[in-house]
N, C-alpha and C positions, 0 to 999 in steps of 0.2 A: 307261542305261535298263535296267530289269530285264526279263528274259525268263523266262516260266514254261512249263515242259514237263511235261505230265502223264505220270507214270511208272506209276501204277497206281491202281486204286480198289477199294474193298471195300464190299459191301453187308452190313449187319448187321440181323438181325431182333431186335427187342426183345421183352421178356416180353409186352407187350400186342399182339403181332403187327404192330405198326407197324415200318416199316423206316427206316433212315438210311443214307446213302451217304457214305463217306469217300473223298476224292480227295487223292492225294499228288503233289506237284509238286516238281520240281527248279527252284530259282531260280538264274538266272545273271545276274551283273551285272559290268560292267567294274571292274577294280581301279584305284585311283588310282596304283599303282606300275607302272612299265614294266619288262617282262621283258627277257630276253636279246635282242639284235639289235633293240632298240626295239619288240618285239612287245607287244601289249596282253595283259595277263593278265586272267583272269576269276576271280571268287570265286563259290563255290557254296553255296547254302543250301537250306532245306526249307520248304515250305508245306503245311499240311494244311487242307482245307476240309471241313466237315461240313454235309450237307444233310439236314434233318429237316422234311419237309413244305415249308412256305414259308420256314422259318427257315434261314439260312445263317450259320455261325460259322466263323471261320478264325484261324489263328495261323501265324506265320512266324519262322524262325530264320535270320538273314542271315549271310553271310560265314563259314561254317564251315571251308571249306578251299579251297585252290587246285586240289585234285584232284577232278575230276568223278566219277571211279570210286569214290572213298571215300564221297562223299556219296550216290551212287546205291546203294551197298551199305547205307548207313544207312537209306535210304528203304525198301529191300526188307525190312529188319529191322522197321521201323515198320509196314509193311503186314502182315507176318506176325503181329505182336503186336497188331494192331488199335488202334494208338495214336490218340487223339483230339486235337483242337486244345488241349483243356484241359490235357493232360499233356505236350504236345510238348516244351516247354522243359526240364522236369525229366528226361524220358526221354533226350533228346539229351545233356544234361549228363552223365548217368550213363554212356551208351554211349561218349561221347568220353573220359571219365575212365578207363573200363575199357580202352579201346584204348591210351591213353597209358601206363597202368600195367602193361600185359602185355608 
C-alpha cells in the first residue's frame, strides 16, 4: 500500500493575479523484493499535485529509488524549480540522467 508524505508546497501567482498551489509528496511503497535479514525494503517516488481553484491535477513517478534521501533531495530540487505535474516525468528523467552521468 502506498503512503504519501507531504514534503513541501509552493504557491505561485499567475499573470492574471490568480494563484495555484503545488504540493510535492514523497511516495513510499513496499518493494516486492526482500532485503537483508528478511527486512521489507521500500521504494520511493514523487507525486506533484497542482490546485488551481476547484481544479486538481496530479502526476506521479513511482519506484525511483530505494534511497529515501535521494528522492527527498530530488523533491527539494523540484520545489526550488517550481516543477508542475505536466513536466514532472521529463524533469525527473533529466535529473536522474544527470546524476548517473556525473
